[in-house]
N, C-alpha and C positions, 0 to 999 in steps of 0.2 A: 579816460571818458570823463565828461563833465559831470559834476553831481547833479542829482536830480533833486534840488531844493524846492520845497513847497509841494513835493510829490502827495498826491492823494491816492492811496491803494484803492479806492472805490471808483476811480476814474479810468485809469490805464495801467496795466501790469508794467513794471520796469523794462521788462524784455521788449513789450510792443512799443513803449515810447522810445527807446533806444533804436529799434528797427526802423520805425517811422522817420526818425530823425538822421538815419544813416546817409540819405542822398541829399546833395546840396540844393536841388530844386525844391524838395519838400522843406528843408530848413528855410529857404528864402520865402516860401509861401507863409509859414509860420510867423517869420519875423515882420514880413510886411502887414499881415493880417493883425499882428499883435500890435504894431506901431500905428497903423491906420485901420482901426476895427469898423470898416464900412463894407458894403457890398462892392466887389470888384467886377468889371468885365473882364472876360477871359483875356482879350487882346491887350488891355491895360496892364494886367497881372503879367503877362509874358513880356510885354516890353519893358516894365520896370525890373523884372528878374534879370534880363539880359543886361539892361543898364547898370545894374547893381553889380553884376558879375565883371563888367567891362569898365566900372567906375566912371563911365561917361555915356550919357544918353545920345551923343551924337554917333556913337559906334554902333547903334543898334540896327543891324541890317535886317532886311525883311526875311532872308533865308534863316538866319539863326533864330529870329523872332518866331518863325513859323515852327522850327524844329522843337523849340521849347514849348510852345502852345500845343503841339501834338503830344510832347511827352506829358505835358500837364494833364490833358484831357483824357489820355488813355492809359496813364499809369499812376501819376502821383496824386492827382485830385481824388480819383475814386479810393484810393488806398487811404488817404486823410479822411475822406467822408464815411468810409466804413467804420473809422475809429471815433466818429463824432468830433473830429478835431475842426473840420470845415463843414459847411452846408454848400453842396455843389448841386447846381441846377444846369445840367448839360444843354438841355432845351432852350433855356433862356441865356445861356452864355454867362452865368454868373457864379461867383463863389463868395462866401461870407463866413465870418468866425463862427465856429461850431462850440458845443459845450465844453470839449475837452482842450481847447485852443490854450487856457492859461496854463495847463499842466505842462505843455511842451514848450513854453516861452524861455524857461532857462536853458533849454538845450539849443535854441536857435541861434 
C-alpha cells in the first residue's frame, strides 16, 4: 500500500482513507479534482474518467460513459461526499473538491 504522507489524523482515519481509495473510479475522481480543483459537471467528469482509463478520449463510448456516470452518482460520489472529500450536488449535477481532498491526493 502507498504511504499516507501528509496525513492529518484530524481529517480521516487511515482505514477510511485507504477504503475510500480502494476503487479506481474514486481514485480517478480524487486525482482529477486535485489536478483541476474546480466544479465539474457530472457528464464531463464521467467522460474524463473513461478517457483517462482508455488513455484516449476518442474511445469514450456512450454506454461506457453512462455506466461510469451511474456508478459515480449512486456509489462513489456519495461515499466521497460523506467523508467530505468532495462536495456533491446531485440535483445540480456537479461535484467539487471537498475539505479532505488534499489528505487523499498522495493515494490517488
